[in-house]
C-alpha positions as CSV (number, residue, x, y, z in Angstrom):
1,X,-23.5,3.9,-1.7
2,X,-21.9,3.0,1.5
3,X,-18.5,4.8,1.8
4,X,-15.0,3.3,1.4
5,X,-13.5,2.1,4.5
6,X,-12.2,4.1,7.4
7,X,-11.7,1.5,10.2
8,X,-14.9,-0.4,10.3
9,X,-16.4,1.0,7.1
10,X,-16.3,-1.7,4.4
11,X,-15.1,-1.4,0.9
12,X,-17.2,-4.5,0.1
13,X,-20.4,-2.4,0.3
14,X,-19.4,-0.4,-2.8
15,X,-21.0,-2.0,-5.9
16,X,-21.5,-1.2,-9.5
17,X,-25.0,0.1,-9.0
18,X,-23.9,2.7,-6.4
19,X,-23.5,6.3,-7.2
20,X,-19.9,7.7,-7.3
21,X,-18.7,9.1,-4.0
22,X,-15.3,10.1,-2.9
23,X,-14.6,9.6,0.8
24,X,-12.4,11.9,2.9
25,X,-11.7,11.4,6.6
26,X,-9.2,10.5,9.1
27,X,-8.5,8.0,11.9
28,X,-11.2,8.6,14.5
29,X,-13.2,11.0,12.3
30,X,-16.5,10.3,10.5
31,X,-15.9,10.4,6.7
32,X,-17.6,13.1,4.7
33,X,-19.0,12.5,1.2
34,X,-18.0,14.4,-1.8
35,X,-20.1,14.0,-5.0
36,X,-18.4,12.8,-8.2
37,X,-19.8,12.0,-11.6
38,X,-18.9,8.3,-12.1
39,X,-21.1,7.3,-15.0
40,X,-20.2,10.1,-17.5
41,X,-16.5,10.3,-16.5
42,X,-15.9,13.8,-15.2
43,X,-12.6,15.6,-15.8
44,X,-11.4,14.5,-12.4
45,X,-12.1,10.9,-13.1
46,X,-10.4,11.0,-16.5
47,X,-7.3,12.4,-14.8
48,X,-7.5,9.6,-12.3
49,X,-7.6,7.0,-15.0
50,X,-4.6,8.6,-16.7
51,X,-2.5,8.1,-13.6
52,X,-2.9,4.4,-14.1
53,X,-1.1,3.9,-17.4
54,X,-2.1,0.2,-17.8
55,X,-5.8,1.2,-18.0
56,X,-5.1,3.3,-21.1
57,X,-4.2,0.1,-22.9
58,X,-7.5,-1.7,-22.3
59,X,-9.7,-2.7,-25.1
60,X,-12.6,-0.4,-25.8
61,X,-15.3,-2.6,-24.3
62,X,-13.2,-3.2,-21.2
63,X,-12.5,0.5,-20.6
64,X,-16.2,1.2,-21.0
65,X,-17.1,-1.4,-18.4
66,X,-14.5,0.1,-16.1
67,X,-15.9,3.6,-16.6
68,X,-19.4,2.4,-15.7
69,X,-18.4,0.5,-12.6
70,X,-15.2,1.8,-11.0
71,X,-15.6,4.0,-7.9
72,X,-13.1,6.8,-7.2
73,X,-11.8,6.8,-3.6
74,X,-9.9,9.4,-1.6
75,X,-8.1,8.6,1.7
76,X,-6.3,11.0,4.0
77,X,-3.0,10.1,5.7
78,X,-3.5,7.5,8.4
79,X,-6.8,6.1,7.1
80,X,-7.1,2.4,6.6
81,X,-8.0,1.1,3.2
82,X,-8.7,-2.3,4.7
83,X,-8.0,-4.3,7.8
84,X,-7.6,-7.9,9.0
85,X,-10.8,-9.9,8.8
86,X,-12.6,-7.4,6.5
87,X,-14.4,-9.0,3.5
88,X,-12.9,-8.2,0.1
89,X,-15.3,-6.9,-2.4
90,X,-13.3,-4.6,-4.6
91,X,-10.1,-4.6,-6.7
92,X,-7.9,-1.6,-5.7
93,X,-5.7,0.4,-8.0
94,X,-3.8,3.4,-6.6
95,X,-3.7,6.5,-8.8
96,X,-1.6,8.7,-6.5
97,X,-0.2,8.7,-3.0
98,X,1.4,5.9,-1.0
99,X,-0.2,3.0,0.9
100,X,1.6,0.7,3.4
101,X,0.4,-2.9,3.6
102,X,1.4,-4.7,6.8
103,X,0.9,-7.9,8.6
104,X,0.1,-8.2,12.4
105,X,0.8,-11.3,14.4
106,X,-1.4,-12.5,17.3
107,X,1.2,-11.2,19.7
108,X,1.0,-7.7,18.2
109,X,4.2,-7.8,16.2
110,X,4.0,-6.0,12.8
111,X,6.0,-6.2,9.6
112,X,5.6,-4.1,6.4
113,X,4.9,-6.4,3.5
114,X,5.0,-3.8,0.7
115,X,4.0,-0.4,-0.4
116,X,1.8,0.8,-3.2
117,X,2.4,3.9,-5.3
118,X,0.6,5.5,-8.2
119,X,-0.2,3.1,-11.0
120,X,0.0,0.0,-8.9
121,X,-2.6,-2.5,-7.7
122,X,-2.9,-4.4,-4.4
123,X,-1.9,-8.0,-4.9
124,X,-3.3,-9.0,-1.5
125,X,-6.7,-7.7,-2.8
126,X,-6.2,-9.8,-5.9
127,X,-5.5,-12.9,-3.8
128,X,-8.6,-12.3,-1.6
129,X,-10.8,-11.8,-4.6
130,X,-9.6,-14.9,-6.4
131,X,-9.8,-17.1,-3.3
132,X,-13.1,-15.5,-1.9
133,X,-11.3,-14.9,1.4
134,X,-11.2,-12.0,3.9
135,X,-8.2,-9.8,4.3
136,X,-5.3,-11.2,6.3
137,X,-3.4,-7.9,6.6
138,X,-4.1,-4.2,6.8
139,X,-3.4,-1.2,4.5
140,X,-2.8,2.3,5.7
141,X,-2.5,5.5,3.7
142,X,0.9,7.1,4.4
143,X,0.0,10.2,2.3
144,X,-3.3,11.4,0.8
145,X,-4.3,8.7,-1.6
146,X,-6.6,8.6,-4.6
147,X,-7.6,5.3,-6.0
148,X,-10.1,3.3,-8.0
149,X,-12.2,0.6,-6.4
150,X,-13.5,-1.9,-9.0
151,X,-16.4,-4.0,-7.7
152,X,-16.0,-7.8,-7.8
153,X,-18.5,-8.3,-10.6
154,X,-16.7,-5.9,-12.8
155,X,-13.3,-7.4,-11.8
156,X,-14.5,-10.9,-12.7
157,X,-15.9,-9.7,-16.0
158,X,-12.7,-7.9,-17.0
159,X,-10.6,-10.9,-16.1
160,X,-12.9,-13.1,-18.4
161,X,-13.2,-10.6,-21.3
162,X,-10.1,-8.5,-21.4
163,X,-6.7,-10.1,-22.1
164,X,-4.9,-6.8,-21.4
165,X,-6.6,-6.4,-18.0
166,X,-5.7,-10.0,-17.2
167,X,-2.1,-9.4,-18.1
168,X,-2.0,-6.3,-15.9
169,X,-3.4,-8.1,-12.9
170,X,-1.3,-11.2,-13.1
171,X,2.0,-9.4,-14.0
172,X,1.6,-7.3,-10.9
173,X,0.7,-10.4,-8.9
174,X,3.8,-12.3,-10.1
175,X,6.1,-9.3,-9.5
176,X,4.9,-8.7,-6.0
177,X,5.0,-12.4,-5.1
178,X,8.7,-12.3,-6.0
179,X,9.2,-9.3,-3.7
180,X,7.4,-11.1,-0.9
181,X,9.6,-14.2,-1.3
182,X,12.7,-12.0,-1.0
183,X,11.2,-10.5,2.1
184,X,10.7,-13.9,3.7
185,X,14.3,-14.7,2.8
186,X,15.5,-11.5,4.4
187,X,13.5,-12.0,7.6
188,X,14.6,-15.6,7.9
189,X,18.2,-15.4,7.0
190,X,19.2,-11.8,6.8
191,X,21.4,-9.9,9.3
192,X,19.5,-7.2,11.3
193,X,22.4,-4.7,10.9
194,X,22.4,-5.1,7.1
195,X,18.6,-4.9,6.8
196,X,18.5,-1.9,9.1
197,X,21.3,-0.1,7.2
198,X,19.5,-0.7,3.9
199,X,16.1,0.5,5.2
200,X,17.7,3.7,6.7
201,X,19.2,4.5,3.3
202,X,15.9,3.7,1.5
203,X,13.7,5.8,3.8
204,X,15.9,8.8,4.3
205,X,15.2,12.1,2.6
206,X,17.6,14.1,0.4
207,X,19.4,15.5,3.5
208,X,19.9,12.0,5.0
209,X,17.3,12.4,7.7
210,X,14.4,10.1,8.8
211,X,11.4,11.2,11.0
212,X,10.8,7.7,12.4
213,X,10.7,6.1,15.8
214,X,12.4,2.9,16.8
215,X,9.0,1.2,16.8
216,X,8.4,2.4,13.2
217,X,11.7,0.8,12.1
218,X,10.8,-2.4,14.0
219,X,7.6,-2.6,12.1
220,X,9.5,-2.1,8.8
221,X,11.8,-5.0,9.6
222,X,9.4,-7.3,11.4
223,X,11.5,-7.3,14.6
224,X,11.3,-6.0,18.2
225,X,11.8,-2.4,19.1
226,X,14.6,-3.4,21.5
227,X,16.6,-5.0,18.7
228,X,16.3,-1.8,16.6
229,X,17.4,0.4,19.6
230,X,20.4,-1.8,20.2
231,X,21.5,-1.7,16.6
232,X,21.0,2.0,16.2
233,X,23.0,2.6,19.3
234,X,25.8,0.5,17.8
235,X,25.6,2.5,14.5
236,X,25.8,5.7,16.5
237,X,28.8,4.5,18.5
238,X,30.6,4.0,15.2
239,X,29.6,7.4,13.9
240,X,27.2,6.1,11.2
241,X,24.1,7.9,12.4
242,X,23.0,10.5,14.9
243,X,19.9,9.9,17.0
244,X,17.4,12.4,18.3
245,X,13.9,11.9,19.6
246,X,11.7,10.8,16.7
247,X,14.5,11.5,14.2
248,X,17.6,9.8,12.8
249,X,20.2,11.5,10.8
250,X,22.6,9.5,8.6
251,X,26.2,10.7,9.1
252,X,28.2,8.2,7.1
253,X,26.1,6.9,4.2
254,X,29.0,5.0,2.5
255,X,29.5,3.0,5.7
256,X,25.8,2.0,5.8
257,X,25.9,1.1,2.1
258,X,28.8,-1.2,2.9
259,X,26.9,-2.9,5.7
260,X,23.8,-3.1,3.6
261,X,25.7,-5.0,0.9
262,X,25.9,-8.0,3.2
263,X,22.3,-8.8,2.3
């Protein structure tokens, strides 16, 4: 079986007839293969399925089809699950870890569309499979990720034969579509200070710190780095945050929450 993607390596090459392989690698590195027992469901794969609760509710025949066809996938931090222009041949379900899905413009500007965590599926993948289109965005593993790649033939069969799988797919699709509509509203009509304050609060750790650059935050909000730099400087002037190289510390969280409430 051809491996899961790292940069130019295509997920679409994985199919139901391929043997199970878990791919581990990093940006700029060749992936290395690790054998896995896909057909008879090894203990590792059973644990993987258990991390996606919706799959435990599938009808018996649907679960059996999934067991025969799904391919376990491992991605290290920084690896790409897919990229713009890549053919879509598999339905992706994350078992553990976190994946960032982002859009790039022709001018190089980026914006984070959404993130995937354990138990969630990628709705962009759903849209591409249903429309038979290539990916229009990219997905990057922010942590080590384990996932299941379900080949198109299996995905189509499950949609046709399993009401529970169908409910899982389209419920996730509808929920994420609502989130994306809210994102469009924020970008088009929201105040940068309010959006930045909200994102700083969301992304900070328990101590109120973020290890992010100004460019990272610009990508999060879909704006220019210079805009973020000016706004952070203003926050610092008011004593809301403290800036260091590659790090931001929240000093006055209540003040940021008040600003974020403007959204």
